[in-house]
TIVO-2410 file (N, C-alpha, C; in nm, 3 decimals):
# residues 158
REC num residu      c1      c2      c3 atome chaine
REC   1      M   0.084  -0.118   0.000     N      A
REC   1      M   0.000   0.000   0.000    CA      A
REC   1      M   0.089   0.124   0.000     C      A
REC   2      R   0.048   0.218  -0.080     N      A
REC   2      R   0.119   0.346  -0.085    CA      A
REC   2      R   0.046   0.445   0.005     C      A
REC   3      I   0.118   0.504   0.099     N      A
REC   3      I   0.060   0.597   0.194    CA      A
REC   3      I   0.114   0.736   0.168     C      A
REC   4      F   0.020   0.830   0.151     N      A
REC   4      F   0.056   0.969   0.131    CA      A
REC   4      F   0.031   1.043   0.262     C      A
REC   5      S   0.125   1.127   0.303     N      A
REC   5      S   0.112   1.198   0.430    CA      A
REC   5      S   0.019   1.319   0.419     C      A
REC   6      S  -0.014   1.359   0.297     N      A
REC   6      S  -0.101   1.476   0.279    CA      A
REC   6      S  -0.155   1.477   0.136     C      A
REC   7      I  -0.257   1.560   0.117     N      A
REC   7      I  -0.310   1.583  -0.018    CA      A
REC   7      I  -0.202   1.643  -0.106     C      A
REC   8      A  -0.120   1.732  -0.051     N      A
REC   8      A  -0.013   1.795  -0.129    CA      A
REC   8      A   0.083   1.689  -0.183     C      A
REC   9      E   0.116   1.591  -0.101     N      A
REC   9      E   0.205   1.483  -0.147    CA      A
REC   9      E   0.138   1.401  -0.257     C      A
REC  10      L   0.008   1.376  -0.242     N      A
REC  10      L  -0.066   1.305  -0.346    CA      A
REC  10      L  -0.065   1.385  -0.476     C      A
REC  11      R  -0.095   1.514  -0.469     N      A
REC  11      R  -0.098   1.598  -0.589    CA      A
REC  11      R   0.037   1.596  -0.661     C      A
REC  12      A   0.144   1.594  -0.585     N      A
REC  12      A   0.278   1.593  -0.645    CA      A
REC  12      A   0.307   1.462  -0.717     C      A
REC  13      S   0.224   1.361  -0.696     N      A
REC  13      S   0.244   1.230  -0.759    CA      A
REC  13      S   0.164   1.213  -0.888     C      A
REC  14      A   0.099   1.319  -0.934     N      A
REC  14      A   0.023   1.309  -1.059    CA      A
REC  14      A   0.112   1.259  -1.171     C      A
REC  15      G   0.058   1.168  -1.249     N      A
REC  15      G   0.133   1.109  -1.359    CA      A
REC  15      G   0.206   0.981  -1.320     C      A
REC  16      Q   0.196   0.941  -1.194     N      A
REC  16      Q   0.267   0.822  -1.146    CA      A
REC  16      Q   0.173   0.704  -1.127     C      A
REC  17      R   0.231   0.585  -1.136     N      A
REC  17      R   0.160   0.462  -1.103    CA      A
REC  17      R   0.149   0.456  -0.951     C      A
REC  18      L   0.029   0.431  -0.902     N      A
REC  18      L   0.007   0.422  -0.758    CA      A
REC  18      L   0.031   0.282  -0.704     C      A
REC  19      G   0.007   0.182  -0.787     N      A
REC  19      G   0.025   0.043  -0.745    CA      A
REC  19      G  -0.092  -0.041  -0.786     C      A
REC  20      E  -0.098  -0.162  -0.730     N      A
REC  20      E  -0.206  -0.254  -0.763    CA      A
REC  20      E  -0.263  -0.315  -0.636     C      A
REC  21      S  -0.388  -0.354  -0.645     N      A
REC  21      S  -0.456  -0.419  -0.533    CA      A
REC  21      S  -0.410  -0.564  -0.523     C      A
REC  22      G  -0.459  -0.629  -0.419     N      A
REC  22      G  -0.443  -0.773  -0.411    CA      A
REC  22      G  -0.538  -0.842  -0.507     C      A
REC  23      W  -0.524  -0.972  -0.518     N      A
REC  23      W  -0.611  -1.049  -0.607    CA      A
REC  23      W  -0.743  -1.079  -0.537     C      A
REC  24      H  -0.854  -1.069  -0.613     N      A
REC  24      H  -0.988  -1.097  -0.564    CA      A
REC  24      H  -1.049  -1.207  -0.651     C      A
REC  25      T  -1.094  -1.315  -0.589     N      A
REC  25      T  -1.155  -1.424  -0.663    CA      A
REC  25      T  -1.300  -1.391  -0.697     C      A
REC  26      V  -1.335  -1.414  -0.822     N      A
REC  26      V  -1.471  -1.391  -0.869    CA      A
REC  26      V  -1.541  -1.527  -0.873     C      A
REC  27      S  -1.601  -1.562  -0.760     N      A
REC  27      S  -1.666  -1.692  -0.745    CA      A
REC  27      S  -1.806  -1.692  -0.806     C      A
REC  28      Q  -1.858  -1.812  -0.829     N      A
REC  28      Q  -1.995  -1.822  -0.880    CA      A
REC  28      Q  -2.093  -1.765  -0.778     C      A
REC  29      R  -2.066  -1.784  -0.651     N      A
REC  29      R  -2.154  -1.727  -0.548    CA      A
REC  29      R  -2.157  -1.574  -0.556     C      A
REC  30      R  -2.041  -1.513  -0.571     N      A
REC  30      R  -2.034  -1.367  -0.583    CA      A
REC  30      R  -2.113  -1.320  -0.706     C      A
REC  31      I  -2.099  -1.392  -0.815     N      A
REC  31      I  -2.170  -1.358  -0.938    CA      A
REC  31      I  -2.321  -1.371  -0.918     C      A
REC  32      A  -2.364  -1.479  -0.852     N      A
REC  32      A  -2.508  -1.500  -0.828    CA      A
REC  32      A  -2.563  -1.391  -0.737     C      A
REC  33      E  -2.488  -1.352  -0.635     N      A
REC  33      E  -2.534  -1.246  -0.545    CA      A
REC  33      E  -2.544  -1.112  -0.619     C      A
REC  34      F  -2.447  -1.085  -0.705     N      A
REC  34      F  -2.450  -0.962  -0.784    CA      A
REC  34      F  -2.571  -0.964  -0.878     C      A
REC  35      A  -2.598  -1.079  -0.937     N      A
REC  35      A  -2.714  -1.092  -1.028    CA      A
REC  35      A  -2.844  -1.061  -0.954     C      A
REC  36      E  -2.856  -1.107  -0.832     N      A
REC  36      E  -2.977  -1.081  -0.754    CA      A
REC  36      E  -2.989  -0.932  -0.721     C      A
REC  37      V  -2.882  -0.872  -0.675     N      A
REC  37      V  -2.886  -0.730  -0.637    CA      A
REC  37      V  -2.918  -0.641  -0.756     C      A
REC  38      T  -2.861  -0.673  -0.871     N      A
REC  38      T  -2.878  -0.588  -0.989    CA      A
REC  38      T  -2.994  -0.632  -1.079     C      A
REC  39      E  -3.052  -0.748  -1.050     N      A
REC  39      E  -3.157  -0.806  -1.131    CA      A
REC  39      E  -3.112  -0.835  -1.274     C      A
REC  40      D  -2.982  -0.861  -1.289     N      A
REC  40      D  -2.925  -0.899  -1.419    CA      A
REC  40      D  -2.894  -1.049  -1.412     C      A
REC  41      R  -2.990  -1.128  -1.452     N      A
REC  41      R  -2.980  -1.273  -1.436    CA      A
REC  41      R  -2.958  -1.345  -1.570     C      A
REC  42      Q  -2.874  -1.291  -1.654     N      A
REC  42      Q  -2.848  -1.354  -1.784    CA      A
REC  42      Q  -2.784  -1.492  -1.767     C      A
REC  43      W  -2.816  -1.580  -1.856     N      A
REC  43      W  -2.765  -1.717  -1.850    CA      A
REC  43      W  -2.614  -1.724  -1.861     C      A
REC  44      I  -2.550  -1.628  -1.926     N      A
REC  44      I  -2.403  -1.633  -1.940    CA      A
REC  44      I  -2.334  -1.616  -1.805     C      A
REC  45      H  -2.407  -1.569  -1.704     N      A
REC  45      H  -2.352  -1.553  -1.570    CA      A
REC  45      H  -2.394  -1.665  -1.475     C      A
REC  46      L  -2.513  -1.721  -1.497     N      A
REC  46      L  -2.573  -1.806  -1.394    CA      A
REC  46      L  -2.595  -1.952  -1.432     C      A
REC  47      H  -2.597  -1.985  -1.558     N      A
REC  47      H  -2.630  -2.121  -1.599    CA      A
REC  47      H  -2.508  -2.189  -1.662     C      A
REC  48      A  -2.438  -2.265  -1.579     N      A
REC  48      A  -2.309  -2.324  -1.619    CA      A
REC  48      A  -2.320  -2.411  -1.743     C      A
REC  49      E  -2.419  -2.498  -1.748     N      A
REC  49      E  -2.429  -2.590  -1.862    CA      A
REC  49      E  -2.451  -2.514  -1.992     C      A
REC  50      R  -2.546  -2.424  -1.991     N      A
REC  50      R  -2.574  -2.346  -2.112    CA      A
REC  50      R  -2.455  -2.257  -2.148     C      A
REC  51      A  -2.392  -2.197  -2.048     N      A
REC  51      A  -2.278  -2.108  -2.073    CA      A
REC  51      A  -2.159  -2.185  -2.132     C      A
REC  52      R  -2.141  -2.311  -2.092     N      A
REC  52      R  -2.031  -2.391  -2.149    CA      A
REC  52      R  -2.047  -2.407  -2.300     C      A
REC  53      E  -2.170  -2.408  -2.346     N      A
REC  53      E  -2.198  -2.421  -2.489    CA      A
REC  53      E  -2.198  -2.287  -2.560     C      A
REC  54      G  -2.191  -2.178  -2.486     N      A
REC  54      G  -2.196  -2.045  -2.543    CA      A
REC  54      G  -2.060  -1.997  -2.589     C      A
REC  55      M  -2.055  -1.872  -2.630     N      A
REC  55      M  -1.935  -1.816  -2.693    CA      A
REC  55      M  -1.817  -1.799  -2.598     C      A
REC  56      F  -1.838  -1.803  -2.464     N      A
REC  56      F  -1.727  -1.784  -2.371    CA      A
REC  56      F  -1.676  -1.914  -2.311     C      A
REC  57      G  -1.743  -2.026  -2.341     N      A
REC  57      G  -1.698  -2.157  -2.293    CA      A
REC  57      G  -1.726  -2.184  -2.147     C      A
REC  58      G  -1.806  -2.100  -2.086     N      A
REC  58      G  -1.843  -2.117  -1.945    CA      A
REC  58      G  -1.900  -1.988  -1.892     C      A
REC  59      P  -1.950  -1.991  -1.770     N      A
REC  59      P  -2.008  -1.869  -1.714    CA      A
REC  59      P  -1.901  -1.762  -1.689     C      A
REC  60      I  -1.943  -1.638  -1.702     N      A
REC  60      I  -1.853  -1.524  -1.683    CA      A
REC  60      I  -1.914  -1.426  -1.584     C      A
REC  61      A  -1.828  -1.343  -1.525     N      A
REC  61      A  -1.872  -1.238  -1.434    CA      A
REC  61      A  -1.936  -1.125  -1.512     C      A
REC  62      H  -2.027  -1.057  -1.448     N      A
REC  62      H  -2.080  -0.932  -1.503    CA      A
REC  62      H  -1.964  -0.833  -1.511     C      A
REC  63      G  -1.954  -0.760  -1.618     N      A
REC  63      G  -1.850  -0.658  -1.627    CA      A
REC  63      G  -1.860  -0.557  -1.514     C      A
REC  64      F  -1.983  -0.518  -1.481     N      A
REC  64      F  -2.000  -0.420  -1.375    CA      A
REC  64      F  -1.967  -0.477  -1.237     C      A
REC  65      L  -1.973  -0.608  -1.221     N      A
REC  65      L  -1.927  -0.668  -1.096    CA      A
REC  65      L  -1.777  -0.644  -1.080     C      A
REC  66      T  -1.700  -0.668  -1.184     N      A
REC  66      T  -1.555  -0.647  -1.173    CA      A
REC  66      T  -1.524  -0.501  -1.146     C      A
REC  67      V  -1.598  -0.410  -1.207     N      A
REC  67      V  -1.578  -0.267  -1.185    CA      A
REC  67      V  -1.621  -0.226  -1.045     C      A
REC  68      S  -1.724  -0.291  -0.991     N      A
REC  68      S  -1.772  -0.255  -0.858    CA      A
REC  68      S  -1.671  -0.287  -0.749     C      A
REC  69      L  -1.571  -0.367  -0.780     N      A
REC  69      L  -1.466  -0.399  -0.683    CA      A
REC  69      L  -1.363  -0.286  -0.669     C      A
REC  70      I  -1.366  -0.190  -0.760     N      A
REC  70      I  -1.263  -0.085  -0.762    CA      A
REC  70      I  -1.250  -0.009  -0.630     C      A
REC  71      P  -1.358   0.037  -0.566     N      A
REC  71      P  -1.337   0.110  -0.440    CA      A
REC  71      P  -1.259   0.029  -0.335     C      A
REC  72      A  -1.295  -0.098  -0.318     N      A
REC  72      A  -1.222  -0.183  -0.222    CA      A
REC  72      A  -1.077  -0.203  -0.267     C      A
REC  73      Q  -1.057  -0.221  -0.396     N      A
REC  73      Q  -0.921  -0.240  -0.447    CA      A
REC  73      Q  -0.837  -0.114  -0.431     C      A
REC  74      L  -0.899   0.002  -0.447     N      A
REC  74      L  -0.827   0.128  -0.428    CA      A
REC  74      L  -0.786   0.144  -0.282     C      A
REC  75      R  -0.876   0.107  -0.188     N      A
REC  75      R  -0.841   0.116  -0.046    CA      A
REC  75      R  -0.722   0.027  -0.012     C      A
REC  76      E  -0.703  -0.082  -0.083     N      A
REC  76      E  -0.588  -0.170  -0.062    CA      A
REC  76      E  -0.460  -0.111  -0.119     C      A
REC  77      T  -0.475  -0.020  -0.213     N      A
REC  77      T  -0.362   0.030  -0.292    CA      A
REC  77      T  -0.304   0.160  -0.238     C      A
REC  78      M  -0.390   0.249  -0.188     N      A
REC  78      M  -0.340   0.378  -0.141    CA      A
REC  78      M  -0.422   0.431  -0.025     C      A
REC  79      H  -0.358   0.518   0.052     N      A
REC  79      H  -0.423   0.587   0.162    CA      A
REC  79      H  -0.365   0.728   0.168     C      A
REC  80      V  -0.452   0.827   0.195     N      A
REC  80      V  -0.406   0.965   0.210    CA      A
REC  80      V  -0.442   1.012   0.350     C      A
REC  81      D  -0.341   1.040   0.431     N      A
REC  81      D  -0.365   1.091   0.566    CA      A
REC  81      D  -0.439   1.224   0.559     C      A
REC  82      G  -0.530   1.245   0.652     N      A
REC  82      G  -0.602   1.372   0.660    CA      A
REC  82      G  -0.727   1.380   0.576     C      A
REC  83      V  -0.758   1.277   0.499     N      A
REC  83      V  -0.879   1.277   0.416    CA      A
REC  83      V  -0.994   1.221   0.498     C      A
REC  84      D  -1.105   1.296   0.506     N      A
REC  84      D  -1.219   1.251   0.584    CA      A
REC  84      D  -1.339   1.210   0.499     C      A
REC  85      L  -1.331   1.230   0.367     N      A
REC  85      L  -1.443   1.197   0.280    CA      A
REC  85      L  -1.392   1.169   0.139     C      A
REC  86      V  -1.443   1.061   0.080     N      A
REC  86      V  -1.413   1.027  -0.059    CA      A
REC  86      V  -1.546   1.012  -0.131     C      A
REC  87      I  -1.561   1.083  -0.242     N      A
REC  87      I  -1.684   1.079  -0.320    CA      A
REC  87      I  -1.651   1.030  -0.461     C      A
REC  88      N  -1.717   0.922  -0.502     N      A
REC  88      N  -1.701   0.873  -0.638    CA      A
REC  88      N  -1.784   0.960  -0.731     C      A
REC  89      K  -1.720   1.015  -0.834     N      A
REC  89      K  -1.790   1.103  -0.930    CA      A
REC  89      K  -1.831   1.029  -1.056     C      A
REC  90      G  -1.769   0.914  -1.082     N      A
REC  90      G  -1.806   0.839  -1.201    CA      A
REC  90      G  -1.688   0.786  -1.277     C      A
REC  91      M  -1.718   0.734  -1.394     N      A
REC  91      M  -1.618   0.675  -1.482    CA      A
REC  91      M  -1.624   0.743  -1.617     C      A
REC  92      D  -1.507   0.763  -1.674     N      A
REC  92      D  -1.494   0.808  -1.811    CA      A
REC  92      D  -1.427   0.696  -1.890     C      A
REC  93      R  -1.471   0.675  -2.010     N      A
REC  93      R  -1.405   0.582  -2.101    CA      A
REC  93      R  -1.391   0.439  -2.046     C      A
REC  94      L  -1.495   0.390  -1.983     N      A
REC  94      L  -1.494   0.251  -1.937    CA      A
REC  94      L  -1.512   0.159  -2.056     C      A
REC  95      R  -1.419   0.064  -2.071     N      A
REC  95      R  -1.426  -0.034  -2.180    CA      A
REC  95      R  -1.396  -0.172  -2.125     C      A
REC  96      F  -1.478  -0.271  -2.167     N      A
REC  96      F  -1.454  -0.410  -2.132    CA      A
REC  96      F  -1.381  -0.474  -2.248     C      A
REC  97      H  -1.267  -0.538  -2.219     N      A
REC  97      H  -1.183  -0.595  -2.324    CA      A
REC  97      H  -1.193  -0.747  -2.335     C      A
REC  98      Q  -1.212  -0.814  -2.223     N      A
REC  98      Q  -1.226  -0.959  -2.226    CA      A
REC  98      Q  -1.310  -1.003  -2.107     C      A
REC  99      P  -1.378  -1.117  -2.120     N      A
REC  99      P  -1.460  -1.165  -2.009    CA      A
REC  99      P  -1.375  -1.218  -1.894     C      A
REC 100      V  -1.435  -1.218  -1.776     N      A
REC 100      V  -1.371  -1.275  -1.657    CA      A
REC 100      V  -1.446  -1.403  -1.623     C      A
REC 101      P  -1.382  -1.518  -1.641     N      A
REC 101      P  -1.450  -1.645  -1.614    CA      A
REC 101      P  -1.470  -1.669  -1.464     C      A
REC 102      V  -1.571  -1.747  -1.432     N      A
REC 102      V  -1.596  -1.786  -1.293    CA      A
REC 102      V  -1.468  -1.848  -1.237     C      A
REC 103      G  -1.436  -1.808  -1.115     N      A
REC 103      G  -1.319  -1.863  -1.046    CA      A
REC 103      G  -1.190  -1.787  -1.072     C      A
REC 104      A  -1.192  -1.694  -1.168     N      A
REC 104      A  -1.071  -1.616  -1.199    CA      A
REC 104      A  -1.041  -1.520  -1.084     C      A
REC 105      R  -0.915  -1.481  -1.078     N      A
REC 105      R  -0.874  -1.380  -0.981    CA      A
REC 105      R  -0.843  -1.252  -1.056     C      A
REC 106      V  -0.894  -1.140  -1.001     N      A
REC 106      V  -0.877  -1.010  -1.065    CA      A
REC 106      V  -0.812  -0.913  -0.966     C      A
REC 107      R  -0.745  -0.815  -1.023     N      A
REC 107      R  -0.692  -0.705  -0.942    CA      A
REC 107      R  -0.699  -0.579  -1.026     C      A
REC 108      A  -0.684  -0.465  -0.958     N      A
REC 108      A  -0.686  -0.336  -1.027    CA      A
REC 108      A  -0.550  -0.269  -1.012     C      A
REC 109      V  -0.504  -0.210  -1.121     N      A
REC 109      V  -0.381  -0.133  -1.124    CA      A
REC 109      V  -0.421   0.012  -1.141     C      A
REC 110      F  -0.364   0.100  -1.057     N      A
REC 110      F  -0.405   0.240  -1.055    CA      A
REC 110      F  -0.290   0.332  -1.092     C      A
REC 111      E  -0.324   0.434  -1.170     N      A
REC 111      E  -0.232   0.543  -1.205    CA      A
REC 111      E  -0.302   0.673  -1.173     C      A
REC 112      L  -0.232   0.765  -1.107     N      A
REC 112      L  -0.289   0.896  -1.078    CA      A
REC 112      L  -0.265   0.985  -1.199     C      A
REC 113      L  -0.369   1.012  -1.274     N      A
REC 113      L  -0.357   1.094  -1.396    CA      A
REC 113      L  -0.351   1.242  -1.361     C      A
REC 114      T  -0.447   1.289  -1.281     N      A
REC 114      T  -0.449   1.430  -1.239    CA      A
REC 114      T  -0.499   1.439  -1.096     C      A
REC 115      A  -0.457   1.544  -1.028     N      A
REC 115      A  -0.505   1.576  -0.893    CA      A
REC 115      A  -0.514   1.728  -0.887     C      A
REC 116      T  -0.636   1.779  -0.893     N      A
REC 116      T  -0.658   1.922  -0.906    CA      A
REC 116      T  -0.727   1.977  -0.781     C      A
REC 117      E  -0.669   2.081  -0.724     N      A
REC 117      E  -0.729   2.144  -0.607    CA      A
REC 117      E  -0.859   2.213  -0.647     C      A
REC 118      R  -0.961   2.196  -0.562     N      A
REC 118      R  -1.090   2.259  -0.582    CA      A
REC 118      R  -1.125   2.339  -0.455     C      A
REC 119      A  -1.238   2.403  -0.457     N      A
REC 119      A  -1.281   2.485  -0.343    CA      A
REC 119      A  -1.319   2.400  -0.223     C      A
REC 120      L  -1.322   2.461  -0.107     N      A
REC 120      L  -1.375   2.404   0.017    CA      A
REC 120      L  -1.299   2.281   0.066     C      A
REC 121      G  -1.171   2.269   0.032     N      A
REC 121      G  -1.089   2.159   0.080    CA      A
REC 121      G  -1.095   2.033  -0.003     C      A
REC 122      F  -1.154   2.039  -0.121     N      A
REC 122      F  -1.165   1.922  -0.208    CA      A
REC 122      F  -1.051   1.915  -0.309     C      A
REC 123      T  -1.014   1.794  -0.345     N      A
REC 123      T  -0.921   1.767  -0.454    CA      A
REC 123      T  -0.989   1.672  -0.551     C      A
REC 124      D  -0.988   1.708  -0.677     N      A
REC 124      D  -1.052   1.630  -0.782    CA      A
REC 124      D  -0.945   1.539  -0.842     C      A
REC 125      L  -0.967   1.407  -0.834     N      A
REC 125      L  -0.873   1.310  -0.887    CA      A
REC 125      L  -0.927   1.245  -1.013     C      A
REC 126      Q  -0.836   1.216  -1.103     N      A
REC 126      Q  -0.866   1.131  -1.218    CA      A
REC 126      Q  -0.764   1.018  -1.215     C      A
REC 127      L  -0.816   0.895  -1.204     N      A
REC 127      L  -0.730   0.777  -1.196    CA      A
REC 127      L  -0.746   0.692  -1.320     C      A
REC 128      G  -0.636   0.643  -1.372     N      A
REC 128      G  -0.641   0.539  -1.473    CA      A
REC 128      G  -0.651   0.405  -1.401     C      A
REC 129      V  -0.745   0.322  -1.441     N      A
REC 129      V  -0.764   0.192  -1.376    CA      A
REC 129      V  -0.762   0.083  -1.482     C      A
REC 130      T  -0.683  -0.019  -1.456     N      A
REC 130      T  -0.677  -0.136  -1.544    CA      A
REC 130      T  -0.712  -0.258  -1.462     C      A
REC 131      G  -0.815  -0.330  -1.503     N      A
REC 131      G  -0.854  -0.453  -1.437    CA      A
REC 131      G  -0.782  -0.570  -1.500     C      A
REC 132      E  -0.697  -0.634  -1.422     N      A
REC 132      E  -0.619  -0.747  -1.472    CA      A
REC 132      E  -0.682  -0.878  -1.427     C      A
REC 133      V  -0.667  -0.980  -1.512     N      A
REC 133      V  -0.709  -1.116  -1.479    CA      A
REC 133      V  -0.582  -1.198  -1.467     C      A
REC 134      E  -0.567  -1.266  -1.355     N      A
REC 134      E  -0.446  -1.344  -1.331    CA      A
REC 134      E  -0.422  -1.444  -1.446     C      A
REC 135      G  -0.301  -1.441  -1.499     N      A
REC 135      G  -0.263  -1.533  -1.606    CA      A
REC 135      G  -0.301  -1.489  -1.746     C      A
REC 136      K  -0.364  -1.374  -1.760     N      A
REC 136      K  -0.405  -1.325  -1.891    CA      A
REC 136      K  -0.327  -1.200  -1.927     C      A
REC 137      A  -0.287  -1.189  -2.052     N      A
REC 137      A  -0.211  -1.073  -2.098    CA      A
REC 137      A  -0.300  -0.951  -2.119     C      A
REC 138      E  -0.421  -0.974  -2.167     N      A
REC 138      E  -0.511  -0.862  -2.197    CA      A
REC 138      E  -0.592  -0.824  -2.074     C      A
REC 139      A  -0.614  -0.695  -2.056     N      A
REC 139      A  -0.693  -0.645  -1.943    CA      A
REC 139      A  -0.839  -0.685  -1.958     C      A
REC 140      A  -0.906  -0.704  -1.845     N      A
REC 140      A  -1.051  -0.727  -1.846    CA      A
REC 140      A  -1.123  -0.597  -1.880     C      A
REC 141      Y  -1.073  -0.486  -1.825     N      A
REC 141      Y  -1.132  -0.355  -1.853    CA      A
REC 141      Y  -1.027  -0.247  -1.832     C      A
REC 142      T  -1.054  -0.131  -1.889     N      A
REC 142      T  -0.978  -0.009  -1.862    CA      A
REC 142      T  -1.080   0.102  -1.840     C      A
REC 143      A  -1.041   0.198  -1.756     N      A
REC 143      A  -1.133   0.308  -1.727    CA      A
REC 143      A  -1.055   0.426  -1.672     C      A
REC 144      R  -1.120   0.539  -1.676     N      A
REC 144      R  -1.074   0.657  -1.603    CA      A
REC 144      R  -1.178   0.684  -1.496     C      A
REC 145      M  -1.134   0.680  -1.373     N      A
REC 145      M  -1.223   0.700  -1.260    CA      A
REC 145      M  -1.208   0.842  -1.208     C      A
REC 146      R  -1.320   0.903  -1.174     N      A
REC 146      R  -1.321   1.039  -1.120    CA      A
REC 146      R  -1.367   1.034  -0.976     C      A
REC 147      M  -1.298   1.107  -0.888     N      A
REC 147      M  -1.339   1.112  -0.749    CA      A
REC 147      M  -1.295   1.241  -0.683     C      A
REC 148      L  -1.361   1.274  -0.574     N      A
REC 148      L  -1.326   1.390  -0.493    CA      A
REC 148      L  -1.278   1.341  -0.358     C      A
REC 149      L  -1.168   1.401  -0.311     N      A
REC 149      L  -1.119   1.377  -0.176    CA      A
REC 149      L  -1.132   1.506  -0.099     C      A
REC 150      H  -1.173   1.496   0.025     N      A
REC 150      H  -1.187   1.614   0.109    CA      A
REC 150      H  -1.089   1.605   0.225     C      A
REC 151      A  -1.015   1.714   0.249     N      A
REC 151      A  -0.924   1.724   0.362    CA      A
REC 151      A  -0.964   1.846   0.444     C      A
REC 152      P  -1.014   1.827   0.568     N      A
REC 152      P  -1.059   1.941   0.649    CA      A
REC 152      P  -0.952   2.049   0.666     C      A
REC 153      E  -0.826   2.008   0.670     N      A
REC 153      E  -0.719   2.108   0.690    CA      A
REC 153      E  -0.710   2.207   0.575     C      A
REC 154      L  -0.763   2.170   0.459     N      A
REC 154      L  -0.759   2.260   0.344    CA      A
REC 154      L  -0.886   2.343   0.328     C      A
REC 155      A  -0.987   2.311   0.408     N      A
REC 155      A  -1.115   2.381   0.398    CA      A
REC 155      A  -1.106   2.516   0.468     C      A
REC 156      P  -1.170   2.616   0.413     N      A
REC 156      P  -1.169   2.748   0.478    CA      A
REC 156      P  -1.243   2.740   0.612     C      A
REC 157      T  -1.199   2.818   0.707     N      A
REC 157      T  -1.266   2.823   0.837    CA      A
REC 157      T  -1.341   2.954   0.851     C      A
REC 158      G  -1.438   2.953   0.940     N      A
REC 158      G  -1.511   3.077   0.968    CA      A
REC 158      G  -1.633   3.086   0.897     C      A
***
């Protein structure tokens, strides 16, 4: 894990690779639970026999399931002292490149693209995120993630 002692230290790291998360297994149970929560119950995710005969050769994870792991993976990768609030603003240029089969292990690799100071103690971050599948050369997905970090020490008082 990369630890930054302040927002200023984080901002100075713009353009650098932040690191990668640990590996997370995408089990059939996790996929089934995601399907229930999102009401996306396609056979390519849930029906092993039918999926084996389909174009992917077996069941695969929802693309958005792999992306939903990003906040937890980011917490494993970096920490900024003095930050009391993190707000996800969204994704730019999210692309899925290859499916993630049931049982695969995935991790996220993060690059700090920009870190821009905003009003009221906020810093606007843009992160490059690459979702890797263990043993595969091609990424599962790539994205630009947008988020706001708040540091009370930078907020105006009074």
